[in-house]
C-alpha positions as CSV (number, residue, x, y, z in Angstrom):
1,M,-0.3,-9.6,-30.7
2,P,-2.5,-11.5,-28.2
3,R,-1.8,-10.8,-24.5
4,P,-0.4,-13.7,-22.6
5,T,-2.0,-15.0,-19.4
6,H,-0.2,-14.6,-16.1
7,T,0.1,-18.3,-15.2
8,P,3.3,-19.1,-17.1
9,L,5.3,-16.3,-15.5
10,T,6.5,-18.1,-12.4
11,T,10.3,-18.3,-12.1
12,H,12.4,-20.8,-10.3
13,G,14.0,-19.9,-7.0
14,D,17.5,-19.4,-8.6
15,G,16.1,-16.8,-11.1
16,S,16.1,-19.1,-14.1
17,E,13.0,-20.0,-16.0
18,G,11.6,-22.9,-18.0
19,A,11.3,-22.7,-21.8
20,L,7.5,-22.1,-21.9
21,Q,7.7,-19.6,-19.1
22,G,10.5,-17.8,-20.8
23,D,8.6,-17.6,-24.1
24,A,5.6,-16.3,-22.3
25,A,7.7,-13.8,-20.4
26,Y,9.3,-12.5,-23.6
27,Q,5.9,-12.0,-25.1
28,V,4.9,-9.9,-22.1
29,L,8.1,-7.9,-22.7
30,R,7.3,-7.4,-26.4
31,S,3.8,-6.2,-25.6
32,R,5.0,-4.0,-22.7
33,D,2.1,-5.4,-20.7
34,A,1.7,-3.3,-17.5
35,R,-0.3,-6.0,-15.8
36,F,2.9,-7.8,-15.0
37,D,4.8,-4.8,-13.8
38,G,6.5,-5.7,-10.5
39,R,6.0,-9.5,-11.1
40,L,8.5,-9.8,-14.0
41,F,11.9,-8.3,-14.6
42,V,14.2,-8.9,-17.5
43,G,18.0,-8.9,-17.3
44,V,19.8,-8.2,-20.6
45,T,23.1,-10.0,-20.8
46,S,24.5,-7.7,-23.5
47,T,24.2,-4.6,-21.3
48,G,24.2,-6.0,-17.7
49,I,21.0,-4.0,-17.1
50,Y,17.6,-5.2,-15.8
51,C,14.3,-3.6,-16.7
52,R,10.6,-3.6,-16.0
53,P,8.4,-5.2,-18.7
54,V,7.0,-1.7,-19.5
55,C,10.4,-0.2,-20.3
56,R,10.4,1.9,-23.5
57,V,13.9,1.2,-24.6
58,R,14.6,-0.9,-27.8
59,Q,13.7,-4.4,-27.0
60,P,16.5,-6.9,-26.6
61,R,16.9,-10.2,-28.6
62,R,15.3,-13.2,-26.9
63,E,18.7,-15.0,-26.5
64,N,20.0,-12.0,-24.5
65,C,17.1,-12.1,-22.0
66,R,17.0,-13.6,-18.5
67,F,13.7,-13.3,-16.6
68,F,13.3,-12.9,-12.9
69,G,10.3,-12.8,-10.5
70,Q,11.9,-10.2,-8.2
71,A,14.3,-7.3,-8.5
72,A,16.5,-8.9,-5.8
73,L,16.9,-12.0,-8.0
74,A,18.1,-9.9,-10.9
75,E,20.6,-8.0,-8.8
76,A,21.8,-11.3,-7.2
77,A,22.6,-12.4,-10.8
78,G,24.7,-9.3,-11.3
79,F,22.3,-7.0,-13.2
80,R,22.0,-3.3,-12.5
81,P,18.7,-1.4,-12.5
82,C,17.7,0.5,-15.6
83,L,18.0,4.3,-15.3
84,R,15.0,4.8,-17.7
85,C,12.2,2.5,-16.5
86,R,13.5,2.6,-12.9
87,P,12.6,-0.8,-11.3
88,E,12.2,1.0,-7.9
89,L,8.9,2.4,-9.2
90,A,7.3,-1.0,-9.9
91,P,4.4,-2.2,-7.8
92,G,5.2,-4.6,-5.0
93,L,3.7,-8.0,-4.4
94,S,0.7,-8.7,-2.2
95,L,0.9,-11.0,0.8
96,T,-0.6,-14.0,-0.9
97,D,1.8,-13.9,-3.9
98,S,4.4,-15.9,-2.1
99,S,4.2,-19.6,-2.0
100,D,5.1,-19.5,1.7
101,V,3.0,-17.1,3.8
102,L,5.6,-17.0,6.5
103,A,8.3,-15.9,4.1
104,A,6.0,-13.3,2.7
105,Q,5.3,-12.0,6.1
106,A,9.0,-12.0,6.8
107,A,9.5,-9.8,3.7
108,R,6.9,-7.4,5.0
109,L,8.7,-7.1,8.4
110,L,12.0,-6.6,6.7
111,A,10.5,-4.0,4.4
112,Q,9.1,-2.2,7.5
113,A,12.7,-2.1,8.8
114,V,13.7,-0.2,5.7
115,H,10.8,2.2,5.9
116,E,11.5,3.0,9.5
117,G,15.2,3.6,8.8
118,V,16.4,0.8,11.1
119,D,20.2,0.3,11.3
120,D,21.5,-1.9,8.5
121,A,23.0,-4.7,10.7
122,L,20.9,-7.7,9.7
123,P,21.9,-9.8,12.7
124,A,20.1,-7.3,14.9
125,I,16.9,-7.4,12.7
126,L,16.4,-11.0,11.7
127,P,16.1,-12.6,15.2
128,G,13.3,-10.1,16.0
129,V,11.5,-10.9,12.8
130,A,11.8,-14.6,13.5
131,A,10.5,-14.1,17.0
132,R,7.5,-12.2,15.8
133,L,6.7,-15.1,13.4
134,G,7.2,-17.7,16.1
135,I,10.0,-19.5,14.3
136,T,13.8,-19.8,14.7
137,D,16.3,-17.5,13.0
138,R,17.7,-20.5,11.0
139,H,14.2,-21.7,9.9
140,L,13.4,-18.1,8.7
141,R,16.5,-18.0,6.6
142,R,15.7,-21.4,5.1
143,I,12.1,-20.6,4.1
144,F,13.0,-17.1,2.9
145,Q,15.6,-18.5,0.5
146,R,13.2,-21.1,-0.7
147,A,10.3,-18.7,-1.3
148,H,12.2,-15.7,-2.6
149,G,15.3,-17.2,-4.2
150,V,17.7,-14.9,-2.3
151,T,18.9,-14.6,1.2
152,P,17.2,-12.1,3.6
153,M,20.3,-9.9,3.5
154,A,20.3,-9.8,-0.3
155,W,16.6,-9.0,-0.4
156,L,16.9,-6.3,2.2
157,T,19.9,-4.7,0.5
158,T,18.0,-4.6,-2.8
159,Q,15.0,-2.9,-1.1
160,R,17.2,-0.3,0.5
161,L,19.3,0.5,-2.6
162,L,16.2,0.8,-4.8
163,L,14.6,3.2,-2.2
164,A,17.8,5.2,-2.2
165,K,17.9,5.3,-6.0
166,Q,14.4,6.7,-6.0
167,L,15.1,9.3,-3.4
168,L,18.3,10.4,-5.3
169,T,16.3,10.7,-8.5
170,D,12.9,12.1,-7.3
171,T,13.9,14.3,-4.3
172,S,16.4,16.9,-3.3
173,L,17.3,15.2,-0.1
174,P,21.1,15.4,0.6
175,V,22.9,12.2,0.1
176,T,23.4,11.9,3.9
177,Q,19.7,12.0,4.5
178,V,19.1,9.6,1.7
179,A,21.4,7.1,3.3
180,L,19.7,7.4,6.7
181,A,16.1,7.3,5.1
182,S,17.1,4.1,3.3
183,G,18.2,2.3,6.5
184,F,22.0,2.6,6.3
185,A,23.8,3.3,9.5
186,S,26.4,5.5,7.8
187,V,27.1,7.3,4.6
188,R,30.3,5.3,4.1
189,R,28.4,2.0,4.2
190,F,25.8,3.4,1.9
191,N,28.3,4.7,-0.7
192,A,30.2,1.4,-0.7
193,A,27.0,-0.7,-1.1
194,F,25.6,1.6,-3.8
195,A,28.9,1.6,-5.8
196,Q,29.4,-2.1,-5.5
197,R,25.9,-3.1,-6.6
198,Y,25.2,-0.3,-9.2
199,R,28.8,0.6,-10.3
200,L,27.9,4.2,-9.8
201,Q,28.4,6.7,-7.0
202,P,25.2,8.1,-5.4
203,G,26.2,11.7,-6.2
204,A,26.8,10.7,-9.9
205,L,23.3,9.4,-10.2
206,R,21.9,12.9,-9.7
207,K,24.0,14.1,-12.6
208,Q,22.6,11.5,-15.0
209,S,19.3,10.8,-16.7
210,A,18.3,8.1,-19.1
211,D,19.1,9.0,-22.8
212,G,16.6,6.5,-24.3
213,T,18.8,3.3,-24.0
214,A,19.3,1.0,-21.1
215,A,23.1,1.0,-21.5
216,A,23.9,4.7,-21.6
217,A,23.1,7.8,-19.6
218,A,23.7,11.5,-20.2
219,P,24.7,14.3,-17.8
220,R,22.0,16.6,-16.6
221,S,22.3,20.3,-16.9
222,A,21.9,22.2,-13.6
223,A,18.6,23.6,-14.9
224,H,17.3,20.1,-15.8
225,A,18.3,18.7,-12.4
226,G,16.5,21.5,-10.6
227,L,13.4,21.2,-12.8
228,A,13.2,17.4,-12.2
229,R,13.3,17.9,-8.4
230,H,11.0,20.9,-8.0
231,A,8.6,21.3,-10.9
232,A,6.1,18.8,-9.5
233,H,5.1,20.8,-6.5
234,A,6.3,24.2,-5.2
235,A,6.2,23.1,-1.6
236,G,7.9,19.7,-1.8
237,D,9.5,16.9,-3.8
238,E,7.3,14.4,-5.7
239,L,7.7,10.6,-5.8
240,R,6.4,8.4,-8.6
241,L,4.6,5.2,-7.5
242,A,3.4,2.7,-10.2
243,W,0.3,0.4,-10.1
244,R,-0.8,-2.5,-12.3
245,P,-3.8,-1.7,-14.5
246,P,-6.7,-1.8,-14.5
247,Y,-7.3,0.6,-11.6
248,D,-10.9,1.4,-10.6
249,L,-10.1,5.1,-10.2
250,A,-13.8,6.1,-10.2
251,G,-14.6,3.7,-7.4
252,V,-11.6,4.7,-5.2
253,L,-12.3,8.4,-5.6
254,S,-16.0,8.0,-4.9
255,F,-15.4,5.8,-1.9
256,L,-12.8,8.2,-0.4
257,G,-14.8,11.3,-1.3
258,A,-17.9,10.1,0.6
259,R,-15.8,9.6,3.7
260,A,-13.4,12.5,3.6
261,L,-13.1,14.3,7.0
262,P,-13.1,18.1,6.9
263,G,-9.8,19.5,8.2
264,I,-8.0,16.2,7.7
265,E,-8.8,15.0,4.2
266,Q,-9.6,16.5,0.8
267,V,-10.6,14.9,-2.5
268,D,-10.1,17.4,-5.3
269,G,-10.5,15.9,-8.8
270,L,-7.7,13.4,-9.2
271,A,-5.8,14.7,-6.2
272,L,-6.1,13.5,-2.6
273,R,-4.7,15.5,0.3
274,R,-4.5,14.8,4.0
275,T,-2.6,15.6,7.2
276,L,-0.5,12.9,8.8
277,A,1.5,12.4,11.9
278,L,3.8,9.4,12.5
279,R,6.6,8.3,14.8
280,H,10.0,8.1,13.2
281,Q,13.2,7.2,15.1
282,G,11.7,8.2,18.4
283,Q,10.2,11.5,17.2
284,V,6.7,12.5,16.1
285,L,6.7,14.1,12.6
286,A,3.6,15.9,11.3
287,G,2.7,17.5,8.0
288,W,0.6,17.1,4.9
289,V,0.6,14.6,2.0
290,Q,-0.7,15.0,-1.5
291,A,-1.4,12.1,-3.9
292,R,-2.2,12.8,-7.5
293,F,-3.3,10.1,-9.9
294,D,-1.7,10.0,-13.4
295,A,-4.0,7.5,-15.1
296,D,-2.2,7.6,-18.5
297,R,1.1,6.5,-16.9
298,H,-0.4,4.1,-14.3
299,E,1.3,6.2,-11.6
300,L,0.7,8.1,-8.5
301,R,2.5,11.3,-7.9
302,L,3.2,11.7,-4.2
303,A,4.3,15.0,-2.6
304,L,4.8,15.6,1.1
305,A,5.6,18.4,3.5
306,P,9.3,19.0,4.1
307,S,8.7,18.1,7.8
308,L,7.8,14.5,6.7
309,M,10.8,14.0,4.5
310,P,12.9,12.3,7.1
311,A,10.2,9.6,7.1
312,V,9.7,9.6,3.3
313,A,10.2,5.8,3.1
314,A,7.4,5.2,5.6
315,V,5.1,7.7,4.0
316,R,5.7,6.1,0.6
317,E,4.7,2.7,1.8
318,R,1.6,4.1,3.6
319,A,0.5,5.6,0.3
320,R,1.0,2.3,-1.4
321,Q,-1.3,0.7,1.2
322,A,-3.8,3.5,1.5
323,L,-4.5,3.4,-2.3
324,D,-3.8,-0.3,-2.8
325,L,-1.2,0.2,-5.4
326,D,0.3,-3.3,-5.1
327,A,-2.9,-5.2,-6.0
328,D,-2.7,-7.7,-8.8
329,P,-6.0,-7.3,-10.8
330,A,-5.0,-10.2,-13.2
331,R,-5.3,-12.6,-10.2
332,I,-8.0,-10.8,-8.2
333,D,-10.6,-10.1,-11.0
334,A,-10.5,-13.7,-12.2
335,Q,-11.7,-14.8,-8.7
336,M,-14.7,-12.4,-8.6
337,A,-17.1,-14.5,-10.7
338,G,-20.6,-14.6,-9.3
339,L,-20.7,-11.1,-7.8
340,P,-24.0,-9.3,-8.4
341,G,-24.1,-6.3,-10.8
342,P,-21.8,-5.3,-13.6
343,A,-18.1,-6.2,-13.3
344,R,-15.7,-3.5,-12.0
345,P,-12.3,-4.3,-13.3
346,G,-9.4,-3.3,-11.1
347,V,-11.3,-2.7,-7.9
348,R,-9.0,-1.6,-5.0
349,V,-9.4,-1.8,-1.3
350,P,-8.5,1.6,0.1
351,G,-6.6,1.2,3.3
352,G,-5.6,3.7,5.9
353,W,-2.7,6.1,6.2
354,C,-2.7,5.4,9.9
355,G,-3.8,2.1,11.3
356,F,-5.0,3.6,14.6
357,E,-7.1,6.2,12.8
358,S,-8.6,3.5,10.6
359,A,-9.5,1.3,13.6
360,M,-11.1,4.3,15.4
361,R,-13.2,5.1,12.4
362,V,-14.4,1.5,12.2
363,I,-15.6,1.7,15.8
364,L,-17.4,5.0,15.2
365,G,-19.0,3.4,12.2
366,Q,-20.7,0.6,14.1
367,Q,-24.5,0.5,13.5
368,V,-24.7,3.9,11.8
369,T,-24.7,5.2,8.3
370,V,-21.6,6.5,6.5
371,A,-22.8,10.1,6.9
372,A,-23.5,9.6,10.6
373,A,-20.1,8.1,11.2
374,R,-18.4,10.9,9.3
375,T,-20.2,13.4,11.5
376,L,-19.1,11.7,14.8
377,T,-15.5,11.4,13.6
378,R,-15.5,15.1,12.5
379,R,-16.6,16.1,16.0
380,L,-13.9,13.9,17.6
381,V,-11.3,15.6,15.4
382,E,-12.5,19.1,16.1
383,R,-12.5,18.4,19.9
384,F,-9.3,16.5,20.3
385,G,-7.3,17.0,17.1
386,T,-4.1,19.1,17.0
387,P,-4.1,22.2,14.8
388,L,-1.6,22.1,11.9
389,D,-0.5,24.7,9.3
390,T,-0.6,23.6,5.7
391,P,-0.6,25.4,2.3
392,F,-4.1,24.0,1.6
393,A,-7.2,25.9,2.7
394,G,-9.4,23.8,5.0
395,L,-6.6,21.2,5.7
396,D,-5.7,22.3,9.2
397,R,-5.9,19.5,11.8
398,L,-4.3,16.2,12.8
399,F,-6.3,13.1,13.8
400,P,-6.1,12.7,17.6
401,S,-3.3,10.5,18.9
402,A,-3.8,7.3,20.8
403,A,-2.3,8.9,23.9
404,T,-4.7,11.9,23.7
405,L,-7.8,9.8,23.4
406,A,-6.7,7.3,26.0
407,A,-6.2,10.1,28.5
408,A,-9.5,12.0,27.7
409,A,-12.3,12.0,30.2
410,P,-15.0,9.6,29.0
411,E,-17.7,12.3,29.6
412,D,-15.9,14.7,27.3
413,I,-16.0,12.2,24.5
414,G,-19.7,11.4,25.3
415,T,-20.7,15.0,24.8
416,L,-20.0,14.6,21.1
417,G,-23.0,12.3,20.7
418,I,-21.0,9.0,21.0
419,V,-22.8,6.4,23.1
420,R,-21.2,5.1,26.3
421,Q,-20.4,1.6,24.9
422,R,-18.7,3.2,21.9
423,V,-16.7,5.5,24.1
424,R,-15.5,2.5,26.2
425,A,-14.4,0.7,23.0
426,L,-12.6,3.8,21.6
427,Q,-10.6,4.3,24.8
428,A,-9.7,0.7,25.3
429,L,-8.3,0.6,21.8
430,A,-6.5,3.9,22.2
431,Q,-4.9,2.6,25.5
432,A,-3.7,-0.6,23.9
433,V,-2.1,1.3,21.0
434,A,-0.6,3.9,23.3
435,D,0.9,1.3,25.5
436,G,2.4,-0.6,22.6
437,Q,0.4,-3.7,23.2
438,L,-1.3,-3.5,19.8
439,Q,0.4,-2.8,16.5
440,L,-1.9,-1.8,13.6
441,H,0.0,-2.0,10.3
442,R,0.3,-4.5,7.5
443,A,3.4,-6.1,8.9
444,A,1.5,-7.0,12.1
445,P,0.8,-10.8,12.6
446,L,-2.8,-11.4,11.5
447,Q,-4.3,-13.9,14.0
448,P,-2.7,-12.5,17.2
449,T,-3.8,-9.0,16.2
450,L,-7.4,-10.2,15.5
451,D,-7.4,-12.0,18.9
452,A,-6.2,-8.9,20.7
453,L,-8.8,-6.8,19.0
454,T,-11.7,-9.0,19.9
455,A,-10.5,-9.2,23.5
456,L,-11.2,-5.5,23.8
457,P,-14.6,-4.3,24.9
458,G,-17.0,-3.3,22.1
459,I,-15.0,-4.9,19.3
460,G,-16.5,-8.0,17.8
461,D,-15.7,-10.0,14.7
462,W,-17.2,-7.5,12.3
463,S,-15.0,-4.6,13.6
464,A,-12.0,-6.8,13.7
465,Q,-12.4,-8.0,10.1
466,L,-12.8,-4.4,8.9
467,I,-9.7,-3.3,10.8
468,A,-7.8,-6.3,9.2
469,M,-9.1,-5.1,5.9
470,R,-8.1,-1.4,6.3
471,A,-5.2,-1.3,8.8
472,L,-3.6,-4.7,8.2
473,A,-4.2,-4.8,4.4
474,W,-5.5,-8.4,4.7
475,P,-6.9,-9.3,1.3
476,D,-9.1,-12.1,2.6
477,A,-11.0,-10.1,5.3
478,W,-14.7,-10.9,5.4
479,P,-17.0,-8.9,7.8
480,A,-19.7,-11.5,7.5
481,S,-22.5,-9.6,9.2
482,D,-22.1,-6.3,7.4
483,I,-25.5,-5.0,6.3
484,G,-24.1,-3.6,3.1
485,I,-22.8,-7.0,2.0
486,L,-26.1,-8.6,2.9
487,N,-28.1,-6.0,1.0
488,A,-25.9,-6.3,-2.1
489,L,-26.3,-10.1,-2.0
490,G,-30.0,-9.9,-1.4
491,T,-30.1,-11.9,1.8
492,R,-30.2,-11.7,5.5
493,D,-28.7,-15.1,6.0
494,V,-25.1,-14.5,7.2
495,K,-24.1,-18.2,6.8
496,A,-25.4,-18.3,3.3
497,A,-23.5,-15.1,2.4
498,S,-20.3,-16.5,3.9
499,A,-20.8,-19.8,2.0
500,Q,-21.2,-17.8,-1.2
501,A,-18.0,-15.9,-0.4
502,E,-15.9,-19.0,-0.3
503,A,-15.6,-18.8,-4.1
504,W,-13.8,-15.4,-3.7
505,R,-11.0,-16.6,-1.4
506,P,-8.3,-15.5,-1.0
507,W,-9.5,-12.1,-2.1
508,R,-12.8,-11.7,-0.2
509,A,-11.9,-8.1,0.8
510,Y,-12.0,-7.2,-2.9
511,A,-15.4,-8.9,-3.1
512,V,-16.5,-6.7,-0.2
513,M,-15.5,-3.5,-2.1
514,N,-17.3,-4.8,-5.2
515,L,-20.5,-5.3,-3.2
516,W,-20.3,-1.9,-1.5
517,L,-19.6,-0.1,-4.7
518,S,-22.5,-2.0,-6.5
519,L,-24.8,-0.1,-4.0
520,E,-23.0,3.2,-3.8
521,L,-22.4,3.7,-7.5
522,S,-25.6,2.3,-8.8
523,P,-27.4,4.5,-11.4
524,P,-29.6,7.2,-9.9
525,L,-33.3,6.7,-9.9
526,R,-35.6,8.9,-12.1
527,T,-37.8,11.3,-10.1
528,D,-40.9,9.4,-11.2
529,E,-39.5,6.0,-10.3
530,A,-40.1,4.3,-6.9
531,P,-37.2,2.4,-5.3
532,A,-37.3,-1.2,-6.4
533,K,-37.4,-3.7,-3.5
534,R,-35.1,-6.7,-3.4
535,P,-36.9,-9.8,-2.2
536,G,-37.2,-9.6,1.6
537,L,-35.3,-6.3,1.9
538,P,-36.5,-2.9,2.8
539,A,-36.6,-0.1,0.2
540,G,-34.3,2.9,0.6
541,P,-30.6,3.5,1.1
542,C,-28.3,0.9,2.6
543,K,-26.6,1.5,5.9
544,H,-23.0,0.6,5.6
545,L,-21.4,-0.2,8.9
546,E,-17.9,1.1,8.1
547,T,-16.5,4.5,7.3
548,T,-12.7,4.3,7.1
549,P,-10.8,6.3,4.5
């Protein structure tokens, strides 16, 4: 059966769909096309269940199907999530997927409230979101409803309940901790919302598993329940996170492996490990994270230290950003025509697990090679990083905090071989983050953050664009003067390169990764072969001006 294109799969704001769109959507369901995972959900009227398009249950009749662009729309129509394909595992939507950028940004900010375990009283959240976007509360509700088809409260409740469903299924967290980690202020509110929406008590979900149909579930034995929670990793629970294929796994692993910092990061086959510290509900939590790729299932298996489990929602979203699991290759790859070298389907833009760390590594990568930047960053970690015990040999330090680096004596940083101008930039950025004047995460407003960055000493447009690319997850970031980009395009004309990049909007950050990888992963030269010169360019290795993870 021929695979459909993605263009007919838009749904109306009320969750219904036109005839052509519905037929195309049903064809996606019949072919179980994973490229549309997270962008299409099917509600089955005969069972009251909604599924992902990759669900392996017996496929429903066309007349029993209703198609939705978001899980929240399916739940607003009265459908419950499938216990087999588990809609909470589906990839999310990238920022440019929404027809209204403000509404998409609002969704990001509301999602951040979920990840940080903010109290579930929406009236206390929505005005703050509106203020950050520079619009009124009423206008935010109006554009959100128009763009997403549901109210902000309905959308937020769906995100919280799907997160809770995953934690109940994939972890051994007590129900009380699941409720708090999902952003509910009390277990009573959580139990009531879960039972009302899913017609199932949270405790009962742990005693059930899918039996191969969307309509029925079977009790778990105690042995089965224990195995499901603990077999993945002896030291911690494991979450499953899906992505849309294709995924350029070789490119991601090569890129991260070349930049891995001893003591903080490890790339071991298909597994990535690192240390991580984050602030959660007024406390700093520290521990280790392991991400393991399961290419056959298009999933990432995420394990984390017990010390990080109270912030499991935030860690889960950091993993999605760090490994770009929410990218939509069907849209991005189609925009990459004209790039030099062979096509790399499914290229991802690896982000950062910590926005501050990513920004610091960008500054340390100014005007030096990847290897030199890695050396400077390693020295910084060894001098100012905090020791940490982990079960993995060689993984034993945390990246220095913003407060630590802001308070350090400039001459102490200078002894590491970092030039004075760079020291000044590092400490100015650290002070801005430590004071709360600068937020570096993907829910931060783009232009105000870029303006704040370039107002700091030693941070120009190149650094700001790379920080937007890695810390803010901005898909259209374009560091125009990057020497790696210019080398790959065979030019030294920044204006000409930027003009060529207009064809890659709004995905220029993916074009950047394509260009870098075309140099880093080019075939090795034979020993009897001299380096070929590009017209007007020097022979020899390229100096990339960035080194973030």
